[in-house]
N, C-alpha and C positions, 0 to 999 in steps of 0.2 A: 745780256749786258751785265758786266761786273760793275758794281756800284759800292765802293767803300764809303763809309760814313764815319767821321771823327766825332766822338762824343765826350762830353765833360763828365764830372763825377756823379752827376744826377741823371745821366743818360740823355741830356739835351743835345740835339744835333748841332755841331759847330760848323761843319763843312761837309759837303757831299761832292764826290768826284765820279764822273761817269766816263766810260770808254765808248767810243763810237762803234756801233755795230758793223759787222762785215756784211756787205751787200752781195747779192748774187752776181752782179756785174763784176765786182772785184774778184770773185771766185770763178769767173767765166762760166757761171751756172753749173759748176762742178762742186761736189762735196769736198771740202778741204778746209785748211786753217790759214788764217792770215794773222800776223803778229800785231798786237795792240799793246801799248803801254802809255803811262802818264807818270810824270814826276811832279810832285807837289810838296810843299812844306807842311809839316804837321802843325796844325793850329795850336797856339798857346792854350793851356788848360785841358788838352786832350788827355783822357784817362782810359779810353777804350776805342777800339776800331771795330766796326761791324761791316763785314764784307758780304754782299749778296749778289748772287748770279741769277739773272732772269733771262729765260729763253722764251721768246714769243713766236707763235705761228701767225703768219699773216692771214688776213681774211681771204677766204677762197684759196688757202695754201695747200689744198689737197687733204687726203684722209689721214696723213701722218703728222704727228707732233714730234718732229725730230730736230734737236739742236745739239751742237757739239762744242765742247770746250776742253782745253788741255793745259796743264801746267799753270794753273791760276795761283797767284801769290800776291801778298802785300809785303814789300820789303822795306824795312826801316834801316836807314844808314845815318851815321853821325856825319854832319856836314864838315867839309874840309875847312881847316883853319887858314884864313888868309893872313899872311904876314905883312906887316907895314912896310 
């Protein structure tokens, strides 16, 4: 799970965003990737962003601890200006 956290100048967490994990059913029990994304506004007073990827093996998930991720990013964009 990719979980970016927005922090203020003293590293206090302002907001956390999590992406929904991909399930085996979505992958038809095959190894593969499924696209995930979220769009959120950066909270006021944000001074840093901490992004953390966590991959967890299910209980009784077999002898392997294998998780896959590709093309991870946190993209900041200037919001569009709405004219009156």
